[in-house]
C-alpha positions in Angstrom: 1.5 -13.4 22.0 1.9 -11.6 18.6 1.6 -7.9 17.8 -1.1 -7.2 15.4 -2.5 -4.1 13.6 -6.2 -3.8 12.9 -6.6 -2.2 9.4 -10.1 -0.6 9.4 -12.5 -1.8 6.7 -12.6 1.7 5.2 -8.8 1.7 4.8 -8.4 -1.6 3.1 -8.9 -0.3 -0.5 -6.2 2.3 0.1 -3.8 -0.3 1.6 -4.5 -2.5 -1.4 -3.5 0.3 -3.7 -0.4 1.0 -1.7 0.6 -2.6 -2.0 0.1 -2.5 -5.8 2.4 0.5 -5.9 5.0 -1.5 -3.9 4.6 -4.4 -6.3 5.1 -2.1 -9.2 8.3 -0.7 -7.7 9.6 -4.2 -7.0 8.8 -5.4 -10.5 10.6 -2.4 -11.9 13.6 -3.3 -9.9 13.5 -6.9 -11.1 13.1 -5.7 -14.6 16.2 -3.5 -14.3 18.2 -6.4 -12.9 17.0 -8.7 -15.7 18.2 -6.2 -18.3 21.7 -5.9 -16.7 24.7 -7.7 -18.1 26.0 -10.5 -15.9 22.7 -10.9 -14.2 23.2 -14.7 -14.1 26.4 -14.1 -12.0 24.7 -11.8 -9.6 21.6 -13.4 -8.1 21.9 -11.0 -5.2 20.6 -8.2 -7.5 17.2 -9.9 -7.3 17.0 -10.6 -3.6 15.5 -7.4 -2.2 12.9 -6.7 -5.0 11.9 -10.4 -5.0 11.3 -10.3 -1.3 9.3 -7.0 -1.6 7.2 -8.6 -4.4 6.6 -11.8 -2.5 5.7 -10.0 0.8 3.3 -7.6 -1.0 1.6 -10.6 -2.5 1.4 -12.4 0.8 -0.1 -9.3 2.5 -2.6 -9.0 -0.3 -3.5 -12.7 0.3 -4.2 -11.7 3.9 -6.3 -8.5 3.3 -7.7 -9.4 -0.1 -6.8 -8.5 -3.6 -10.1 -7.2 -5.1 -10.3 -3.5 -4.7 -13.9 -3.6 -5.9 -15.0 -5.8 -3.0 -16.0 -3.5 -0.2 -14.5 -4.8 3.1 -17.1 -4.8 5.9 -14.7 -5.9 8.7 -11.3 -4.8 9.8 -8.4 -7.1 9.0 -5.8 -8.1 11.6 -2.2 -8.0 10.3 0.8 -9.6 12.0 3.2 -6.7 12.5 6.2 -9.0 13.0 5.6 -10.5 9.6 4.1 -7.6 7.6 4.7 -4.3 9.5 7.8 -3.2 7.6 6.2 -4.1 4.2 3.0 -2.2 5.1 5.0 0.8 6.3 7.0 0.8 3.0 3.9 0.4 0.9 2.2 3.3 2.6 5.3 5.5 2.4 5.5 4.8 -1.4 1.8 5.4 -2.1 1.0 8.3 0.3 3.0 11.0 -1.7 1.2 9.9 -4.9 -2.2 10.1 -3.1 -1.3 13.5 -1.6 -0.5 14.8 -5.1 -3.9 13.6 -6.2 -5.5 15.4 -3.3 -3.8 18.7 -4.3 -5.1 18.2 -7.9 -8.5 16.8 -6.9 -10.6 20.0 -7.5 -9.3 20.4 -11.1 -9.6 16.7 -11.6 -13.2 16.6 -10.3 -14.2 19.4 -12.7 -12.7 17.4 -15.6 -14.5 14.3 -14.3 -17.8 16.2 -14.0 -17.6 17.4 -17.6 -17.4 13.8 -18.6 -20.3 12.6 -16.4 -17.9 10.8 -13.9 -18.3 11.0 -10.1 -16.0 13.3 -8.1 -13.2 11.7 -6.1 -11.9 14.5 -3.9 -13.8 13.4 -0.8 -12.6 9.8 -1.2 -9.0 10.9 -1.8 -9.0 13.1 1.3 -10.5 10.2 3.4 -7.9 7.8 2.1 -5.0 10.2 2.8 -6.2 10.6 6.4 -6.6 6.8 6.8 -3.1 6.1 5.5 -1.6 8.8 7.6 -3.2 7.4 10.7 -2.0 3.9 9.8 1.5 5.3 9.2 1.5 7.0 12.6 0.4 3.8 14.2 3.2 1.9 12.5 5.7 4.6 13.6 4.6 4.2 17.2 5.6 0.5 17.1 4.0 -2.2 19.1 2.5 0.2 21.7 0.4 1.8 18.9 -1.0 -1.5 17.7 -3.2 -4.0 19.4 -1.8 -6.9 21.2 -3.2 -10.4 21.0 
């Protein structure tokens, strides 16, 4: 029996973006370690960020990489394997998305002037979906489905 979390189809694009943010943070950490003197004597400097990058890629392999492909089905994620990484990705991305939400009206006016579609409704929806997933992850196995 494994604990799984069902990521709703409408939340997958937001989770993908959260994982890309996590990958970016891990890559930045690796880059910092690479530019440090004595890096060859300190392989432990690479361990955490390498793990974060590898796990984010593995989770994207599970849910899909292409943000332009609209998911029509929820995706089941193994919490024992990916729960911590998913939580970390959401925690990294949610503040960025919340800032976008605060600035959405001004941003949408700017977008409208350039003939681009508004994004506020989408951002508000993604914030709500990610908050709900974060709450489910905080609840632990009782908040997720059991298989």
